[in-house]
C-alpha positions, 0 to 999 in steps of 0.5 A, spaced: 509 469 535 506 473 530 512 474 527 511 467 524 506 469 519 506 463 514 505 467 508 512 471 508 518 468 508 522 474 511 518 474 517 520 467 519 528 468 519 529 465 512 533 470 507 534 468 499 541 467 498 542 471 492 540 479 492 537 477 485 535 470 482 530 467 477 525 463 479 524 457 473 518 454 476 514 461 476 517 464 470 520 470 472 526 474 476 526 476 483 529 482 486 531 482 494 536 486 496 536 493 498 541 496 493 538 492 487 531 494 489 533 501 489 537 500 482 530 497 479 525 502 482 530 508 480 531 506 472 524 506 469 527 506 462 530 499 464 525 497 468 517 499 466 512 499 470 507 497 464 508 490 467 502 488 464 505 488 457 508 482 458 503 479 463 500 472 460 493 473 458 491 468 463 493 472 469 490 479 466 483 482 467 479 481 461 472 482 460 468 479 453 473 477 451 478 483 451 483 486 456 480 492 460 483 498 459 489 500 463 489 507 460 491 512 466 492 507 471 498 511 474 502 506 477 503 502 470 505 508 467 512 511 465 515 517 465 514 522 460 507 520 461 507 518 468 510 525 470 504 529 466 499 525 470 502 525 477 502 533 476 495 533 476 494 532 483 501 533 486 498 540 489 492 536 493 498 531 497 503 537 498 505 538 505 501 545 506 494 541 503 496 535 507 497 539 514 490 542 513 487 535 513 490 534 521 484 537 524 479 533 520 483 527 521 483 528 529 476 529 529 474 523 525 479 519 529 476 521 536 469 520 533 470 513 531 474 512 538 467 515 542 463 508 539 468 504 542 468 501 549 472 503 555 476 497 555 477 493 549 477 495 541 478 491 535 482 496 532 482 495 524 474 494 524 473 500 529 479 504 526 484 503 522 479 501 516 474 506 516 479 512 518 483 512 512 478 510 507 473 516 510 479 520 509 480 518 502 473 518 500 472 525 502 479 527 498 476 524 492 469 526 493 465 519 494 460 517 500 463 515 506 457 510 506 460 506 501 466 504 505 464 497 505 464 497 498 471 499 498 473 494 503 470 488 499 473 491 492 481 492 495 480 484 498 477 481 491 483 485 487 489 485 493 488 479 497 491 473 493 494 467 497 498 465 491 505 468 490 506 471 483 508 466 478 507 468 469 506 460 468 501 457 473 494 456 470 491 452 476 484 453 477 485 457 483 489 461 480 483 462 475 479 463 480 483 469 483 483 472 477 476 472 475 475 475 482 480 481 481 476 482 475 470 482 477 472 487 483 475 491 478 469 492 474 465 493 480 469 499 482 469 502 474 462 502 474 462 506 480 467 511 480 465 512 473 457 514 475 460 519 480 465 522 474 459 523 470 455 527 475 461 531 476 462 533 469 455 535 469 455 539 476 462 540 479 465 540 486 471 542 490 474 535 490 479 531 487 474 527 482 472 534 479 479 535 478 480 529 474 474 530 469 476 538 469 484 536 468 487 536 461 494 533 458 497 536 452 491 540 451 486 534 451 481 532 457 482 525 460 477 520 458 473 516 462 478 510 462 483 515 465 479 518 470 476 511 473 483 508 472 487 514 476 482 514 481 483 506 483 490 507 487 487 513 490 481 510 493 483 503 494 490 502 495 491 508 498 487 507 504 489 499 504 496 502 505 495 506 511 490 501 514 496 496 514 500 502 517 496 503 522 495 496 525 502 494 524 504 500 528 500 499 534 502 491 532 509 493 534 508 497 541 504 491 543 510 486 541 515 491 544 513 494 550 520 498 551 518 501 545 510 503 547 514 505 554 519 510 551 514 513 546 509 514 551 514 518 555 517 522 548 511 523 543 517 527 539 519 519 537 512 517 534 514 519 527 521 514 528 516 509 530 512 509 524 518 509 520 520 503 523 514 499 523 513 501 515 520 498 515 519 492 519 512 490 517 512 493 510 504 493 508 505 492 500 510 487 499 512 487 492 512 491 486 512 488 478 516 491 473 518 489 466 525 489 463 525 493 457 532 491 455 537 486 457 540 489 464 545 486 469 544 487 476 548 483 481 551 480 476 545 476 473 543 478 466 536 479 465 533 479 458 529 483 456 521 482 457 522 479 463 517 479 469 521 482 475 518 482 482 521 487 487 521 485 494 521 491 497 519 488 504 525 483 504 530 489 501 527 492 508 530 486 512 537 486 508 543 486 513 547 490 508 542 496 508 540 495 516 544 492 522 540 487 525 534 488 521 530 483 525 530 488 531 526 494 531 530 500 532 528 507 533 535 509 531 535 507 524 532 514 521 527 515 516 531 515 509 533 508 508 527 504 507 523 503 501 516 501 504 513 507 500 517 506 494 523 509 491 524 513 484 519 516 480 513 512 483 515 514 491 507 514 494 503 519 492 500 519 499 506 517 503 505 524 507 498 523 508 499 516 511 505 519 515 500 524 518 495 520 520 499 515 523 501 520 527 495 523 529 492 516 531 497 515 535 498 521 539 490 520 540 490 513 542 496 514 547 492 520 550 485 516 551 488 509 553 493 507 558 495 501 555 494 498 548 496 490 548 493 484 544 488 480 547 492 473 549 485 469 547 485 473 541 492 473 537 492 477 531 490 475 524 494 477 518 491 478 511 492 472 507 495 475 501 502 473 499 503 481 497 500 484 503 503 485 510 498 487 515 492 485 520 485 484 518 483 483 525 486 486 531 484 486 538 486 490 543 486 491 551 486 498 552 486 499 561 491 493 562 
């Protein structure tokens, strides 16, 4: 069964004994419980997003003997700087703006599916990867044709098989850091080239918005523009790719759900929310304590790395009755798959809209969405990602 994917312990039926615990071997703290995760993500003053501050040198991206600048990386910022930078693009992800993208998303979905045979598809390669990367590339203003580069860089930066550790200095770990750094440098050079072009010839796109933006009367630097674009282009498309693959996988695993959604399309939003809870794409986030904090009876000292396991929190029986059951009646407000607090995912609404549009079209076009027994789903190898890298589907079973 696909739910026994070996890299994710919460999919194997194992649950942590305590909601918060110290991992001596890794030199960091784990937060597993749902209310505890919400407490951490809701308190940026005590749990800073700038976890790189306490990351050992051997795990930081470095080039020519120096740390690569992360100035402008919104995911590593705390208020008030984070708030000011986020406001620059909030309007682009507002409900009205995202709703205006629906016709484009539908047209792209149909265009991609027109290239698929009538009986079989490989969901990730044929649709779940190219669609969101094209949408976000158009949004940002970079060429669609470069989408394979984005996939390559995402793999280099996110697909790490090892579990997080502050202490491990194995050669395998060093190779992972080098691969991450190489991918980041290539991405930075790519975006910097496009940003420089926008300074000379502005366009109607998000990259132009960034190069023309000011904070406290000062324009963004090249580093800030490049680092701001990073999570939008790479992490943004990756999250939606996993959302689409995981949701279709759940429709296959739970035939009653697929029958129900075919009979009543109004439940599609609930299917997406439950899929995000059940198979949370980005499994964990990192935070750094700024002072001693007590959480679930544990005293966490200052300057400690804290791994916030949102995927595990989404299976916490204290928050979700029968958490290993796919249940459309849970509602959409409790899971933390899109984060929580000030760093709630900027592109959450866009991902939800893409999921809704895609599922409707898939159900319109195909009488069946079923995995092929001889071609089981292949999961991403990354320890911190939950998603399929290959998902072969029979379309007319």
